[in-house]
N, C-alpha and C positions, 0 to 999 in steps of 0.2 A: 716837291723838288723840281727844279727846272730840267728840261730835256737836255741831255748831254750835247754839247756843241763840238766836242773833240773826242776822238777815239780813246784818248787817255782818260778822260772823265768817265766815259762809258765803262771802261775797264775797271776804274776805281769803284764805281757804283756796284759792279758785280761783286766785288769783295765786301762791300758794305751791306749787301742783302743777305738775309738769313734764308738760304735755300735748303735748309735741312742739315747742311754741314757746318753751320755757324757763320757768324760774321768774322771778317778778318781785317779790321781797320789798320793794323800795322802794315799789311800788304797793300792796302789802298793808298796809304800816305804818299809813297813815291810816285804813284800814278797821278795823284791830285797835284803834287808839285809840278809834274810835267805839264799837266793841263793849265795850271796857273801861269807857268812860263809862256804858254801859248796865248795868254790873255783871256782864258775862260774864267770869268768872274764868278760863275756859279761854283766852280771848283774851289775858288778862294773861300767862299762861304762855308762849304762843307769841311774844308781843311781847317778853317778857323774854329769851327765847332769841335773838331777832334782835339785841337790844342787846348781850347778852353776847358773841355771836360777831361782831358788827359786820357782819351780813348784811343789806344793803339799807338800813341806817341806820348813822350813826356809832357806832362801838363805845363803849359807855358802861356799864361794869359796875355802877356805882352805880344807874343808872336800871333796869337789869335786876333788881337786888336789891329796889328799891322796888316794882316791879311784882309780884315774887314775894311779898314781904311783904304787900302789899295783898290778893292772892288768898288767901294763907294765913290772914290775919285774918278773911276771909269764910268760912273753913271748907273751903277746897279742899285736900284731902289731898295731891294731886300737887304743888301749890305748896309745901306745908309740907316735903315730902320734898326737892324741888329747892332750897329755901331752906337746908335743913340741909346738903345737899351743897355748895352755894355757900359757906356759912359755914365749912365744914370745909376746902374746897380752894381758896377764893378764886375768881378769875375763870379757872378752868381751861379753860373752853370758848372762851376768847378766841383770836382769830387771832394767830399769832406776829408 
């Protein structure tokens, strides 16, 4: 995972780590949105993954794709790769 470029992204990552008290993706989501609004494309990718899997947020594959597309359009190569995988396989990371 990329090094956080905003304090908001760093805060979100702290909620996503399991430091013994468990992961808290629902608490991370608002911080990821804040980082995304500041242009942090790595936050877009992490947030997209949460939406695609329905991890801490309601599953929404369309929202995940939009987030990946936005990061890809800003030149994030990882987002471009994940978007291509998404487009080829659909919402394969989705919960059953």
